[in-house]
C-alpha positions, 0 to 999 in steps of 0.5 A: 548489506542492503536491509531495505527493498523497493518493490515494484520500482520501475524507474524509481531507483532508491539508493540503499534499496534492493530495488525489485521489478518485473522488468530488467530496467537500468537500476533494478537489482532483482527481476521477479513477477510477484504476482506469479512467484514468491519473493526470492529473498529469505524470511526476516531479511528486511527492515524497511519495504516500500511497495507503491502503486503495485497492489492494485494490479495484482492479487494482493493478499498473497503478495502481502503475505509475502512482504509479511514474511520477508519483513523483519520483526517490527519492520515496516512496510510502507505502501501506496494505492489508489483510493476508490474514488480516485479516477485513476482506477478507472483510467488504467485498464491493468488496475484490478482492485480499489482500496479503502483506508480501511482495507488493510485492517483486515491484515492486522492483529484484531483484524477489522470486524473480527475477521482474523481468520480471513488470512494466516498472517497479521501485521501488528498494526496500522502505524500511519494512514493517509488519504491523499488528494490532488494538491492543485485543485482548490476544492481539494484543499479543506479536505486535504487537511480535514479528512486526515485528521483521524480515522473518524474523519476518514471514515465519514469522508468515505462513507458520506457524499463528501467523497463525491465532492472531492474524489481522493487520489491515493491511500498511503498506509504503513504496517508494522510487523 
């Protein structure tokens, strides 16, 4: 049995994963509109879930709750979303949400600003967090290294003029259930 899930796989079909998408494309195992329907799996089914470039298009707190439900205890979900400074937010008319590296802290134990009461589910912790940049632009090279030294450097980047000098591309985050 496959115990890994690839949500919103599109054409990125991954071997050894259950590949789920809204469209019946070649290699898609399960077709589901995750914005309108619960994930069609039993609770605690998957040890590892990837969800790349999906949450910006949907009502993501509801979907995160479903991901939490189908993720096994001590399972990991790996998420990639555009950073709020990314020009991709404004190019793609289907983008509904923008994200900071701290956004997902609201969904963990000890939620940001003691706001655990916002949601009735919580991941244990953020186990990895990274802000990514376009590598081809030499202006970004120092930021690629310095911004991700720790949460303090990421916060300084997001809250100062530095975000205007080198707009980010994505946020990559891993949450532990």
